[in-house]
PDBQT receptor file of N, H, CA, C and O in Angstrom, charges set to zero:
ATOM      1  N   UNK A   1      72.477 225.812  14.812  1.00  0.00    +0.000 N 
ATOM      2  CA  UNK A   1      71.304 225.880  15.519  1.00  0.00    +0.000 C 
ATOM      3  C   UNK A   1      70.391 226.910  16.012  1.00  0.00    +0.000 C 
ATOM      4  O   UNK A   1      69.162 226.975  15.984  1.00  0.00    +0.000 OA
ATOM      5  N   UNK A   2      71.406 227.807  16.532  1.00  0.00    +0.000 N 
ATOM      6  H   UNK A   2      72.405 227.755  16.555  1.00  0.00    +0.000 HD
ATOM      7  CA  UNK A   2      71.171 229.469  17.399  1.00  0.00    +0.000 C 
ATOM      8  C   UNK A   2      70.089 230.010  15.871  1.00  0.00    +0.000 C 
ATOM      9  O   UNK A   2      68.886 230.147  15.649  1.00  0.00    +0.000 OA
ATOM     10  N   UNK A   3      71.071 230.138  15.289  1.00  0.00    +0.000 N 
ATOM     11  H   UNK A   3      72.048 230.026  15.470  1.00  0.00    +0.000 HD
ATOM     12  CA  UNK A   3      70.840 230.967  14.099  1.00  0.00    +0.000 C 
ATOM     13  C   UNK A   3      69.506 230.757  13.210  1.00  0.00    +0.000 C 
ATOM     14  O   UNK A   3      69.421 229.749  12.509  1.00  0.00    +0.000 OA
ATOM     15  N   UNK A   4      68.344 231.824  13.243  1.00  0.00    +0.000 N 
ATOM     16  H   UNK A   4      68.413 232.643  13.812  1.00  0.00    +0.000 HD
ATOM     17  CA  UNK A   4      67.090 231.831  12.637  1.00  0.00    +0.000 C 
ATOM     18  C   UNK A   4      67.389 232.715  11.455  1.00  0.00    +0.000 C 
ATOM     19  O   UNK A   4      68.390 233.384  11.197  1.00  0.00    +0.000 OA
ATOM     20  N   UNK A   5      66.396 232.565  10.884  1.00  0.00    +0.000 N 
ATOM     21  H   UNK A   5      65.582 232.022  11.093  1.00  0.00    +0.000 HD
ATOM     22  CA  UNK A   5      66.114 233.431   9.284  1.00  0.00    +0.000 C 
ATOM     23  C   UNK A   5      64.879 233.613   9.316  1.00  0.00    +0.000 C 
ATOM     24  O   UNK A   5      64.139 232.634   9.411  1.00  0.00    +0.000 OA
ATOM     25  N   UNK A   6      64.432 234.734   9.253  1.00  0.00    +0.000 N 
ATOM     26  H   UNK A   6      65.033 235.529   9.175  1.00  0.00    +0.000 HD
ATOM     27  CA  UNK A   6      63.237 234.847  10.095  1.00  0.00    +0.000 C 
ATOM     28  C   UNK A   6      62.897 235.470   8.282  1.00  0.00    +0.000 C 
ATOM     29  O   UNK A   6      63.832 235.792   7.549  1.00  0.00    +0.000 OA
ATOM     30  N   UNK A   7      61.586 235.527   7.882  1.00  0.00    +0.000 N 
ATOM     31  H   UNK A   7      60.827 235.265   8.477  1.00  0.00    +0.000 HD
ATOM     32  CA  UNK A   7      60.942 235.399   6.902  1.00  0.00    +0.000 C 
ATOM     33  C   UNK A   7      61.474 236.474   6.075  1.00  0.00    +0.000 C 
ATOM     34  O   UNK A   7      61.939 236.078   5.006  1.00  0.00    +0.000 OA
ATOM     35  N   UNK A   8      61.544 238.069   6.340  1.00  0.00    +0.000 N 
ATOM     36  H   UNK A   8      61.166 238.391   7.208  1.00  0.00    +0.000 HD
ATOM     37  CA  UNK A   8      61.902 239.481   6.130  1.00  0.00    +0.000 C 
ATOM     38  C   UNK A   8      63.443 239.579   5.596  1.00  0.00    +0.000 C 
ATOM     39  O   UNK A   8      63.924 240.479   4.907  1.00  0.00    +0.000 OA
ATOM     40  N   UNK A   9      64.206 238.188   6.196  1.00  0.00    +0.000 N 
ATOM     41  H   UNK A   9      63.815 237.457   6.755  1.00  0.00    +0.000 HD
ATOM     42  CA  UNK A   9      65.268 238.208   5.755  1.00  0.00    +0.000 C 
ATOM     43  C   UNK A   9      65.475 237.137   4.423  1.00  0.00    +0.000 C 
ATOM     44  O   UNK A   9      66.565 237.216   3.856  1.00  0.00    +0.000 OA
ATOM     45  N   UNK A  10      64.664 236.325   3.996  1.00  0.00    +0.000 N 
ATOM     46  H   UNK A  10      63.779 236.261   4.456  1.00  0.00    +0.000 HD
ATOM     47  CA  UNK A  10      64.384 235.794   3.149  1.00  0.00    +0.000 C 
ATOM     48  C   UNK A  10      64.821 236.470   2.101  1.00  0.00    +0.000 C 
ATOM     49  O   UNK A  10      64.178 237.510   1.953  1.00  0.00    +0.000 OA
ATOM     50  N   UNK A  11      66.030 236.233   0.954  1.00  0.00    +0.000 N 
ATOM     51  H   UNK A  11      66.552 235.389   1.074  1.00  0.00    +0.000 HD
ATOM     52  CA  UNK A  11      65.825 236.825   0.006  1.00  0.00    +0.000 C 
ATOM     53  C   UNK A  11      64.421 236.569  -1.058  1.00  0.00    +0.000 C 
ATOM     54  O   UNK A  11      63.878 235.483  -1.264  1.00  0.00    +0.000 OA
ATOM     55  N   UNK A  12      64.114 237.630  -1.522  1.00  0.00    +0.000 N 
ATOM     56  H   UNK A  12      64.555 238.512  -1.354  1.00  0.00    +0.000 HD
ATOM     57  CA  UNK A  12      62.473 237.924  -2.242  1.00  0.00    +0.000 C 
ATOM     58  C   UNK A  12      63.213 237.049  -3.813  1.00  0.00    +0.000 C 
ATOM     59  O   UNK A  12      64.359 237.027  -4.262  1.00  0.00    +0.000 OA
ATOM     60  N   UNK A  13      61.931 236.427  -4.273  1.00  0.00    +0.000 N 
ATOM     61  H   UNK A  13      61.000 236.445  -3.909  1.00  0.00    +0.000 HD
ATOM     62  CA  UNK A  13      62.615 235.413  -5.555  1.00  0.00    +0.000 C 
ATOM     63  C   UNK A  13      63.050 234.259  -5.026  1.00  0.00    +0.000 C 
ATOM     64  O   UNK A  13      62.686 233.358  -5.781  1.00  0.00    +0.000 OA
ATOM     65  N   UNK A  14      63.629 233.842  -4.136  1.00  0.00    +0.000 N 
ATOM     66  H   UNK A  14      63.925 234.574  -3.523  1.00  0.00    +0.000 HD
ATOM     67  CA  UNK A  14      64.911 233.014  -4.142  1.00  0.00    +0.000 C 
ATOM     68  C   UNK A  14      63.425 231.616  -4.366  1.00  0.00    +0.000 C 
ATOM     69  O   UNK A  14      62.323 231.698  -3.823  1.00  0.00    +0.000 OA
ATOM     70  N   UNK A  15      63.936 230.369  -5.384  1.00  0.00    +0.000 N 
ATOM     71  H   UNK A  15      64.831 230.303  -5.825  1.00  0.00    +0.000 HD
ATOM     72  CA  UNK A  15      63.322 229.881  -5.546  1.00  0.00    +0.000 C 
ATOM     73  C   UNK A  15      62.310 229.838  -6.771  1.00  0.00    +0.000 C 
ATOM     74  O   UNK A  15      62.089 228.779  -7.359  1.00  0.00    +0.000 OA
ATOM     75  N   UNK A  16      61.710 231.025  -7.126  1.00  0.00    +0.000 N 
ATOM     76  H   UNK A  16      61.890 231.885  -6.649  1.00  0.00    +0.000 HD
ATOM     77  CA  UNK A  16      60.458 231.364  -8.048  1.00  0.00    +0.000 C 
ATOM     78  C   UNK A  16      61.193 230.788  -9.064  1.00  0.00    +0.000 C 
ATOM     79  O   UNK A  16      62.368 230.439  -9.175  1.00  0.00    +0.000 OA
ATOM     80  N   UNK A  17      60.072 230.769  -9.891  1.00  0.00    +0.000 N 
ATOM     81  H   UNK A  17      59.117 231.053  -9.801  1.00  0.00    +0.000 HD
ATOM     82  CA  UNK A  17      60.370 230.359 -11.458  1.00  0.00    +0.000 C 
ATOM     83  C   UNK A  17      60.525 232.322 -12.296  1.00  0.00    +0.000 C 
ATOM     84  O   UNK A  17      59.934 233.337 -11.927  1.00  0.00    +0.000 OA
ATOM     85  N   UNK A  18      61.370 232.181 -13.259  1.00  0.00    +0.000 N 
ATOM     86  H   UNK A  18      61.850 231.356 -13.559  1.00  0.00    +0.000 HD
ATOM     87  CA  UNK A  18      61.659 233.420 -13.434  1.00  0.00    +0.000 C 
ATOM     88  C   UNK A  18      60.463 234.536 -14.022  1.00  0.00    +0.000 C 
ATOM     89  O   UNK A  18      60.261 234.172 -15.180  1.00  0.00    +0.000 OA
ATOM     90  N   UNK A  19      59.726 235.545 -13.773  1.00  0.00    +0.000 N 
ATOM     91  H   UNK A  19      59.890 235.842 -12.832  1.00  0.00    +0.000 HD
ATOM     92  CA  UNK A  19      58.592 236.177 -13.995  1.00  0.00    +0.000 C 
ATOM     93  C   UNK A  19      57.902 236.136 -13.165  1.00  0.00    +0.000 C 
ATOM     94  O   UNK A  19      57.330 237.170 -12.820  1.00  0.00    +0.000 OA
ATOM     95  N   UNK A  20      57.599 234.542 -12.297  1.00  0.00    +0.000 N 
ATOM     96  H   UNK A  20      58.063 233.702 -12.577  1.00  0.00    +0.000 HD
ATOM     97  CA  UNK A  20      56.847 234.443 -11.639  1.00  0.00    +0.000 C 
ATOM     98  C   UNK A  20      56.651 235.391  -9.804  1.00  0.00    +0.000 C 
ATOM     99  O   UNK A  20      57.669 235.919  -9.354  1.00  0.00    +0.000 OA
ATOM    100  N   UNK A  21      55.462 235.467  -9.062  1.00  0.00    +0.000 N 
ATOM    101  H   UNK A  21      54.636 235.038  -9.428  1.00  0.00    +0.000 HD
ATOM    102  CA  UNK A  21      55.851 236.442  -8.576  1.00  0.00    +0.000 C 
ATOM    103  C   UNK A  21      54.139 236.029  -7.401  1.00  0.00    +0.000 C 
ATOM    104  O   UNK A  21      52.959 235.773  -7.641  1.00  0.00    +0.000 OA
ATOM    105  N   UNK A  22      54.960 236.181  -6.219  1.00  0.00    +0.000 N 
ATOM    106  H   UNK A  22      55.918 236.389  -6.024  1.00  0.00    +0.000 HD
ATOM    107  CA  UNK A  22      53.666 235.981  -5.287  1.00  0.00    +0.000 C 
ATOM    108  C   UNK A  22      52.251 236.961  -4.859  1.00  0.00    +0.000 C 
ATOM    109  O   UNK A  22      52.120 236.389  -3.777  1.00  0.00    +0.000 OA
ATOM    110  N   UNK A  23      51.518 237.607  -4.857  1.00  0.00    +0.000 N 
ATOM    111  H   UNK A  23      51.625 238.072  -5.736  1.00  0.00    +0.000 HD
ATOM    112  CA  UNK A  23      50.635 238.073  -4.483  1.00  0.00    +0.000 C 
ATOM    113  C   UNK A  23      50.824 238.161  -3.369  1.00  0.00    +0.000 C 
ATOM    114  O   UNK A  23      50.737 237.282  -2.512  1.00  0.00    +0.000 OA
ATOM    115  N   UNK A  24      51.244 239.770  -3.216  1.00  0.00    +0.000 N 
ATOM    116  H   UNK A  24      51.315 240.484  -3.912  1.00  0.00    +0.000 HD
ATOM    117  CA  UNK A  24      51.403 240.801  -2.233  1.00  0.00    +0.000 C 
ATOM    118  C   UNK A  24      50.466 240.368  -1.008  1.00  0.00    +0.000 C 
ATOM    119  O   UNK A  24      51.270 240.482  -0.083  1.00  0.00    +0.000 OA
ATOM    120  N   UNK A  25      49.080 239.876  -0.335  1.00  0.00    +0.000 N 
ATOM    121  H   UNK A  25      48.426 239.784  -1.086  1.00  0.00    +0.000 HD
ATOM    122  CA  UNK A  25      48.772 239.638   0.074  1.00  0.00    +0.000 C 
ATOM    123  C   UNK A  25      48.742 237.944   0.831  1.00  0.00    +0.000 C 
ATOM    124  O   UNK A  25      48.492 237.532   1.964  1.00  0.00    +0.000 OA
ATOM    125  N   UNK A  26      49.051 237.436  -0.185  1.00  0.00    +0.000 N 
ATOM    126  H   UNK A  26      49.253 237.770  -1.105  1.00  0.00    +0.000 HD
ATOM    127  CA  UNK A  26      49.453 236.119   0.371  1.00  0.00    +0.000 C 
ATOM    128  C   UNK A  26      50.951 235.799   0.728  1.00  0.00    +0.000 C 
ATOM    129  O   UNK A  26      51.380 234.762   1.235  1.00  0.00    +0.000 OA
ATOM    130  N   UNK A  27      51.970 237.430   0.180  1.00  0.00    +0.000 N 
ATOM    131  H   UNK A  27      51.622 238.272  -0.232  1.00  0.00    +0.000 HD
ATOM    132  CA  UNK A  27      53.309 237.161   0.723  1.00  0.00    +0.000 C 
ATOM    133  C   UNK A  27      53.161 237.806   2.090  1.00  0.00    +0.000 C 
ATOM    134  O   UNK A  27      54.036 237.500   2.900  1.00  0.00    +0.000 OA
ATOM    135  N   UNK A  28      52.177 238.677   2.509  1.00  0.00    +0.000 N 
ATOM    136  H   UNK A  28      51.466 238.926   1.851  1.00  0.00    +0.000 HD
ATOM    137  CA  UNK A  28      52.294 238.914   4.082  1.00  0.00    +0.000 C 
ATOM    138  C   UNK A  28      51.464 237.890   5.120  1.00  0.00    +0.000 C 
ATOM    139  O   UNK A  28      51.526 237.908   6.349  1.00  0.00    +0.000 OA
ATOM    140  N   UNK A  29      50.570 236.879   4.168  1.00  0.00    +0.000 N 
ATOM    141  H   UNK A  29      50.520 236.865   3.170  1.00  0.00    +0.000 HD
ATOM    142  CA  UNK A  29      49.756 236.267   5.045  1.00  0.00    +0.000 C 
ATOM    143  C   UNK A  29      51.007 234.951   5.675  1.00  0.00    +0.000 C 
ATOM    144  O   UNK A  29      50.969 234.471   6.807  1.00  0.00    +0.000 OA
ATOM    145  N   UNK A  30      51.804 234.674   4.836  1.00  0.00    +0.000 N 
ATOM    146  H   UNK A  30      51.835 235.064   3.916  1.00  0.00    +0.000 HD
ATOM    147  CA  UNK A  30      52.369 233.713   4.902  1.00  0.00    +0.000 C 
ATOM    148  C   UNK A  30      53.597 234.204   5.902  1.00  0.00    +0.000 C 
ATOM    149  O   UNK A  30      54.302 233.452   6.575  1.00  0.00    +0.000 OA
ATOM    150  N   UNK A  31      53.691 235.841   5.826  1.00  0.00    +0.000 N 
ATOM    151  H   UNK A  31      53.118 236.452   5.280  1.00  0.00    +0.000 HD
ATOM    152  CA  UNK A  31      55.299 236.138   6.512  1.00  0.00    +0.000 C 
ATOM    153  C   UNK A  31      54.526 235.992   8.346  1.00  0.00    +0.000 C 
ATOM    154  O   UNK A  31      55.151 235.710   9.368  1.00  0.00    +0.000 OA
ATOM    155  N   UNK A  32      52.795 236.345   8.198  1.00  0.00    +0.000 N 
ATOM    156  H   UNK A  32      52.287 236.574   7.367  1.00  0.00    +0.000 HD
ATOM    157  CA  UNK A  32      52.582 236.182   9.797  1.00  0.00    +0.000 C 
ATOM    158  C   UNK A  32      53.044 235.170   9.950  1.00  0.00    +0.000 C 
ATOM    159  O   UNK A  32      54.169 234.797  10.280  1.00  0.00    +0.000 OA
ATOM    160  N   UNK A  33      51.861 234.529   9.622  1.00  0.00    +0.000 N 
ATOM    161  H   UNK A  33      50.947 234.833   9.354  1.00  0.00    +0.000 HD
ATOM    162  CA  UNK A  33      51.914 232.871  10.067  1.00  0.00    +0.000 C 
ATOM    163  C   UNK A  33      53.760 232.076  10.577  1.00  0.00    +0.000 C 
ATOM    164  O   UNK A  33      54.014 231.477  11.622  1.00  0.00    +0.000 OA
ATOM    165  N   UNK A  34      54.588 232.335   9.583  1.00  0.00    +0.000 N 
ATOM    166  H   UNK A  34      54.382 232.822   8.734  1.00  0.00    +0.000 HD
ATOM    167  CA  UNK A  34      56.109 231.948   9.644  1.00  0.00    +0.000 C 
ATOM    168  C   UNK A  34      56.780 232.424  11.026  1.00  0.00    +0.000 C 
ATOM    169  O   UNK A  34      57.612 231.937  11.791  1.00  0.00    +0.000 OA
ATOM    170  N   UNK A  35      55.994 233.649  10.980  1.00  0.00    +0.000 N 
ATOM    171  H   UNK A  35      55.317 234.044  10.359  1.00  0.00    +0.000 HD
ATOM    172  CA  UNK A  35      57.164 234.553  12.247  1.00  0.00    +0.000 C 
ATOM    173  C   UNK A  35      56.395 234.074  13.333  1.00  0.00    +0.000 C 
ATOM    174  O   UNK A  35      57.152 234.143  14.301  1.00  0.00    +0.000 OA
ATOM    175  N   UNK A  36      55.309 233.629  13.699  1.00  0.00    +0.000 N 
ATOM    176  H   UNK A  36      54.693 233.573  12.912  1.00  0.00    +0.000 HD
ATOM    177  CA  UNK A  36      54.533 233.357  14.615  1.00  0.00    +0.000 C 
ATOM    178  C   UNK A  36      55.108 231.643  15.124  1.00  0.00    +0.000 C 
ATOM    179  O   UNK A  36      55.101 231.108  16.233  1.00  0.00    +0.000 OA
ATOM    180  N   UNK A  37      55.496 231.221  13.986  1.00  0.00    +0.000 N 
ATOM    181  H   UNK A  37      55.502 231.656  13.085  1.00  0.00    +0.000 HD
ATOM    182  CA  UNK A  37      55.918 229.595  14.212  1.00  0.00    +0.000 C 
ATOM    183  C   UNK A  37      57.423 229.923  14.784  1.00  0.00    +0.000 C 
ATOM    184  O   UNK A  37      57.830 229.312  15.773  1.00  0.00    +0.000 OA
ATOM    185  N   UNK A  38      58.176 230.837  14.174  1.00  0.00    +0.000 N 
ATOM    186  H   UNK A  38      57.845 231.332  13.371  1.00  0.00    +0.000 HD
ATOM    187  CA  UNK A  38      59.743 230.960  14.255  1.00  0.00    +0.000 C 
ATOM    188  C   UNK A  38      59.709 231.371  16.113  1.00  0.00    +0.000 C 
ATOM    189  O   UNK A  38      60.541 231.001  16.941  1.00  0.00    +0.000 OA
ATOM    190  N   UNK A  39      58.529 232.192  16.350  1.00  0.00    +0.000 N 
ATOM    191  H   UNK A  39      57.853 232.492  15.677  1.00  0.00    +0.000 HD
ATOM    192  CA  UNK A  39      58.706 232.380  17.747  1.00  0.00    +0.000 C 
ATOM    193  C   UNK A  39      58.105 231.257  19.273  1.00  0.00    +0.000 C 
ATOM    194  O   UNK A  39      57.775 231.492  20.435  1.00  0.00    +0.000 OA
ATOM    195  N   UNK A  40      58.236 229.890  18.319  1.00  0.00    +0.000 N 
ATOM    196  H   UNK A  40      58.504 229.699  17.375  1.00  0.00    +0.000 HD
ATOM    197  CA  UNK A  40      57.198 229.635  19.441  1.00  0.00    +0.000 C 
ATOM    198  C   UNK A  40      58.509 228.394  19.966  1.00  0.00    +0.000 C 
ATOM    199  O   UNK A  40      59.418 228.176  19.164  1.00  0.00    +0.000 OA
ATOM    200  N   UNK A  41      58.500 227.730  21.184  1.00  0.00    +0.000 N 
ATOM    201  H   UNK A  41      57.762 227.907  21.835  1.00  0.00    +0.000 HD
ATOM    202  CA  UNK A  41      59.797 227.179  21.372  1.00  0.00    +0.000 C 
ATOM    203  C   UNK A  41      60.023 225.830  21.479  1.00  0.00    +0.000 C 
ATOM    204  O   UNK A  41      59.123 225.006  21.643  1.00  0.00    +0.000 OA
ATOM    205  N   UNK A  42      61.156 225.581  21.396  1.00  0.00    +0.000 N 
ATOM    206  H   UNK A  42      61.887 226.251  21.263  1.00  0.00    +0.000 HD
ATOM    207  CA  UNK A  42      61.378 224.030  20.783  1.00  0.00    +0.000 C 
ATOM    208  C   UNK A  42      61.267 223.455  21.911  1.00  0.00    +0.000 C 
ATOM    209  O   UNK A  42      61.860 223.802  22.932  1.00  0.00    +0.000 OA
ATOM    210  N   UNK A  43      60.189 222.160  21.763  1.00  0.00    +0.000 N 
ATOM    211  H   UNK A  43      59.708 221.877  20.933  1.00  0.00    +0.000 HD
ATOM    212  CA  UNK A  43      60.057 221.121  22.723  1.00  0.00    +0.000 C 
ATOM    213  C   UNK A  43      61.780 220.461  23.363  1.00  0.00    +0.000 C 
ATOM    214  O   UNK A  43      62.806 220.448  22.684  1.00  0.00    +0.000 OA
ATOM    215  N   UNK A  44      61.648 219.956  24.864  1.00  0.00    +0.000 N 
ATOM    216  H   UNK A  44      60.815 219.966  25.416  1.00  0.00    +0.000 HD
ATOM    217  CA  UNK A  44      62.723 219.580  25.032  1.00  0.00    +0.000 C 
ATOM    218  C   UNK A  44      63.284 218.133  24.414  1.00  0.00    +0.000 C 
ATOM    219  O   UNK A  44      64.394 217.601  24.388  1.00  0.00    +0.000 OA
ATOM    220  N   UNK A  45      61.935 217.757  23.921  1.00  0.00    +0.000 N 
ATOM    221  H   UNK A  45      61.033 218.189  23.942  1.00  0.00    +0.000 HD
ATOM    222  CA  UNK A  45      62.787 215.884  23.214  1.00  0.00    +0.000 C 
ATOM    223  C   UNK A  45      63.498 216.310  22.430  1.00  0.00    +0.000 C 
ATOM    224  O   UNK A  45      64.626 215.881  22.185  1.00  0.00    +0.000 OA
ATOM    225  N   UNK A  46      62.844 217.400  21.813  1.00  0.00    +0.000 N 
ATOM    226  H   UNK A  46      61.928 217.748  22.013  1.00  0.00    +0.000 HD
ATOM    227  CA  UNK A  46      63.573 217.852  20.394  1.00  0.00    +0.000 C 
ATOM    228  C   UNK A  46      64.783 218.525  20.542  1.00  0.00    +0.000 C 
ATOM    229  O   UNK A  46      65.633 218.643  19.660  1.00  0.00    +0.000 OA
ATOM    230  N   UNK A  47      64.819 218.779  21.202  1.00  0.00    +0.000 N 
ATOM    231  H   UNK A  47      64.129 218.683  21.919  1.00  0.00    +0.000 HD
ATOM    232  CA  UNK A  47      66.834 219.470  21.568  1.00  0.00    +0.000 C 
ATOM    233  C   UNK A  47      67.149 218.293  21.814  1.00  0.00    +0.000 C 
ATOM    234  O   UNK A  47      68.099 217.865  21.158  1.00  0.00    +0.000 OA
ATOM    235  N   UNK A  48      66.594 217.488  22.667  1.00  0.00    +0.000 N 
ATOM    236  H   UNK A  48      65.822 217.835  23.200  1.00  0.00    +0.000 HD
ATOM    237  CA  UNK A  48      67.005 216.078  23.152  1.00  0.00    +0.000 C 
ATOM    238  C   UNK A  48      67.805 215.229  22.082  1.00  0.00    +0.000 C 
ATOM    239  O   UNK A  48      68.922 214.756  22.294  1.00  0.00    +0.000 OA
ATOM    240  N   UNK A  49      67.008 215.081  20.771  1.00  0.00    +0.000 N 
ATOM    241  H   UNK A  49      66.100 215.465  20.598  1.00  0.00    +0.000 HD
ATOM    242  CA  UNK A  49      67.068 214.434  19.841  1.00  0.00    +0.000 C 
ATOM    243  C   UNK A  49      68.082 214.801  19.211  1.00  0.00    +0.000 C 
ATOM    244  O   UNK A  49      68.959 214.078  18.738  1.00  0.00    +0.000 OA
ATOM    245  N   UNK A  50      67.975 216.285  19.172  1.00  0.00    +0.000 N 
ATOM    246  H   UNK A  50      67.262 216.872  19.556  1.00  0.00    +0.000 HD
ATOM    247  CA  UNK A  50      69.184 216.868  18.072  1.00  0.00    +0.000 C 
ATOM    248  C   UNK A  50      70.492 217.302  18.564  1.00  0.00    +0.000 C 
ATOM    249  O   UNK A  50      71.298 217.903  17.853  1.00  0.00    +0.000 OA
ATOM    250  N   UNK A  51      70.792 216.841  20.388  1.00  0.00    +0.000 N 
ATOM    251  H   UNK A  51      70.137 216.354  20.965  1.00  0.00    +0.000 HD
ATOM    252  CA  UNK A  51      72.398 216.713  20.890  1.00  0.00    +0.000 C 
ATOM    253  C   UNK A  51      72.679 215.297  20.626  1.00  0.00    +0.000 C 
ATOM    254  O   UNK A  51      73.817 214.916  20.353  1.00  0.00    +0.000 OA
ATOM    255  N   UNK A  52      71.742 214.563  20.696  1.00  0.00    +0.000 N 
ATOM    256  H   UNK A  52      70.818 214.873  20.918  1.00  0.00    +0.000 HD
ATOM    257  CA  UNK A  52      71.997 213.235  20.282  1.00  0.00    +0.000 C 
ATOM    258  C   UNK A  52      72.615 212.885  18.822  1.00  0.00    +0.000 C 
ATOM    259  O   UNK A  52      73.603 212.241  18.468  1.00  0.00    +0.000 OA
ATOM    260  N   UNK A  53      71.933 213.359  18.360  1.00  0.00    +0.000 N 
ATOM    261  H   UNK A  53      71.131 213.882  18.648  1.00  0.00    +0.000 HD
ATOM    262  CA  UNK A  53      72.479 213.390  16.821  1.00  0.00    +0.000 C 
ATOM    263  C   UNK A  53      74.322 214.543  16.343  1.00  0.00    +0.000 C 
ATOM    264  O   UNK A  53      75.447 214.435  15.855  1.00  0.00    +0.000 OA
ATOM    265  N   UNK A  54      73.444 215.426  16.916  1.00  0.00    +0.000 N 
ATOM    266  H   UNK A  54      72.530 215.514  17.312  1.00  0.00    +0.000 HD
ATOM    267  CA  UNK A  54      75.209 216.120  16.886  1.00  0.00    +0.000 C 
ATOM    268  C   UNK A  54      76.293 215.241  17.741  1.00  0.00    +0.000 C 
ATOM    269  O   UNK A  54      77.491 215.102  17.492  1.00  0.00    +0.000 OA
ATOM    270  N   UNK A  55      75.654 214.774  18.650  1.00  0.00    +0.000 N 
ATOM    271  H   UNK A  55      74.681 214.887  18.852  1.00  0.00    +0.000 HD
ATOM    272  CA  UNK A  55      76.953 213.957  19.632  1.00  0.00    +0.000 C 
ATOM    273  C   UNK A  55      77.518 212.950  18.740  1.00  0.00    +0.000 C 
ATOM    274  O   UNK A  55      78.741 212.839  18.652  1.00  0.00    +0.000 OA
ATOM    275  N   UNK A  56      76.554 212.047  17.926  1.00  0.00    +0.000 N 
ATOM    276  H   UNK A  56      75.561 212.137  17.997  1.00  0.00    +0.000 HD
ATOM    277  CA  UNK A  56      76.801 211.091  16.850  1.00  0.00    +0.000 C 
ATOM    278  C   UNK A  56      77.406 211.139  16.041  1.00  0.00    +0.000 C 
ATOM    279  O   UNK A  56      78.118 210.213  15.651  1.00  0.00    +0.000 OA
ATOM    280  N   UNK A  57      77.283 212.596  15.368  1.00  0.00    +0.000 N 
ATOM    281  H   UNK A  57      76.706 213.348  15.685  1.00  0.00    +0.000 HD
ATOM    282  CA  UNK A  57      78.118 213.051  14.362  1.00  0.00    +0.000 C 
ATOM    283  C   UNK A  57      79.664 213.508  14.006  1.00  0.00    +0.000 C 
ATOM    284  O   UNK A  57      80.365 213.585  12.997  1.00  0.00    +0.000 OA
ATOM    285  N   UNK A  58      79.816 213.828  15.762  1.00  0.00    +0.000 N 
ATOM    286  H   UNK A  58      79.246 213.765  16.581  1.00  0.00    +0.000 HD
ATOM    287  CA  UNK A  58      81.293 214.075  16.341  1.00  0.00    +0.000 C 
ATOM    288  C   UNK A  58      81.925 213.126  16.421  1.00  0.00    +0.000 C 
ATOM    289  O   UNK A  58      83.072 213.195  15.980  1.00  0.00    +0.000 OA
ATOM    290  N   UNK A  59      81.270 211.351  17.243  1.00  0.00    +0.000 N 
ATOM    291  H   UNK A  59      80.338 211.295  17.601  1.00  0.00    +0.000 HD
ATOM    292  CA  UNK A  59      81.962 210.847  17.342  1.00  0.00    +0.000 C 
ATOM    293  C   UNK A  59      82.134 210.088  16.049  1.00  0.00    +0.000 C 
ATOM    294  O   UNK A  59      82.918 209.157  16.235  1.00  0.00    +0.000 OA
ATOM    295  N   UNK A  60      81.775 210.130  15.038  1.00  0.00    +0.000 N 
ATOM    296  H   UNK A  60      81.139 210.886  14.887  1.00  0.00    +0.000 HD
ATOM    297  CA  UNK A  60      81.271 209.795  13.344  1.00  0.00    +0.000 C 
ATOM    298  C   UNK A  60      83.269 210.090  13.119  1.00  0.00    +0.000 C 
ATOM    299  O   UNK A  60      83.783 210.009  12.003  1.00  0.00    +0.000 OA
TER     300      UNK A  60
């Protein structure tokens, strides 16, 4: 869970149709937006839910 993949670490063209490219301006804007989102803290309630799920999976 602690491993984050920042947009700049993603493989370019991953999931794209052959020959399809994202315009540079759009890629830059998306990269900035997702970097901001990745830097936001995870709410405590969400962490608690993830811990419950992990505990349940370990018990199964």
